[in-house]
C-alpha positions in Angstrom: -1.6 -33.8 -0.5 -1.9 -31.0 2.0 -1.8 -27.5 0.5 0.4 -25.0 2.3 -1.3 -21.6 2.7 0.9 -18.6 1.8 0.2 -15.4 3.7 -1.2 -12.8 1.2 1.6 -10.3 1.8 4.2 -13.0 0.9 2.6 -14.1 -2.3 4.8 -13.3 -5.4 1.9 -11.5 -7.2 1.2 -9.1 -4.3 3.3 -6.0 -4.4 5.0 -4.7 -1.2 2.7 -2.6 0.9 3.8 -0.2 3.7 1.8 2.0 6.1 3.3 5.5 6.2 3.8 7.4 9.5 2.0 10.6 10.1 5.1 12.6 9.1 5.6 10.6 5.9 1.9 11.0 5.0 2.2 14.8 5.5 5.3 14.9 3.3 3.7 13.0 0.5 0.5 15.1 0.6 2.6 18.2 0.5 4.8 16.9 -2.3 1.8 16.2 -4.5 -0.2 19.2 -3.2 -3.1 16.8 -2.6 -5.8 16.2 0.0 -6.9 12.8 1.4 -10.0 12.9 -0.9 -7.7 13.1 -4.0 -5.8 9.9 -3.3 -7.2 6.6 -4.7 -8.8 4.5 -1.9 -7.9 1.0 -0.5 -10.4 -0.9 1.6 -9.7 -1.2 5.3 -10.6 -4.9 4.7 -8.0 -5.4 1.9 -6.1 -8.6 2.8 -2.7 -7.1 1.8 -2.9 -4.4 4.5 -4.5 -6.4 7.4 -1.1 -6.9 9.0 -0.8 -3.1 9.6 -4.0 -2.9 11.6 -5.0 0.1 9.4 -7.3 2.9 10.4 -9.4 5.0 8.0 -7.2 7.9 6.8 -3.9 6.0 6.9 -1.8 6.3 3.8 -0.4 3.1 2.2 2.6 3.1 -0.1 2.6 0.3 -2.7 5.9 -0.6 -4.4 5.4 -2.3 -7.8 8.1 -3.8 -9.9 8.6 -3.0 -13.6 9.2 -6.2 -15.4 11.0 -4.6 -18.4 13.9 -3.0 -16.6 13.8 -4.3 -13.0 12.8 -0.9 -11.8 10.2 0.1 -9.2 7.5 2.7 -9.0 5.3 3.8 -6.1 1.6 4.1 -5.7 -0.2 5.7 -2.7 -3.7 4.7 -1.5 -5.7 6.2 1.4 -7.5 3.7 3.7 -11.2 4.0 3.5 
């Protein structure tokens, strides 16, 4: 039996990732009154963000599902 490989970003356990534009990044940083150093980091080698061809300093938005009430919440990570 041949196993079919599922792309990492399509796996059901991997939350949705999105690279923010420079304008979106500035808005988020202003909203939270934070600097790049204050955001949690995500590795530039992380398989979930490879499709975005990330650069150090990019801001990644991660949308996670809440299992209790079908809601969602957002996380932000800075590429390091």
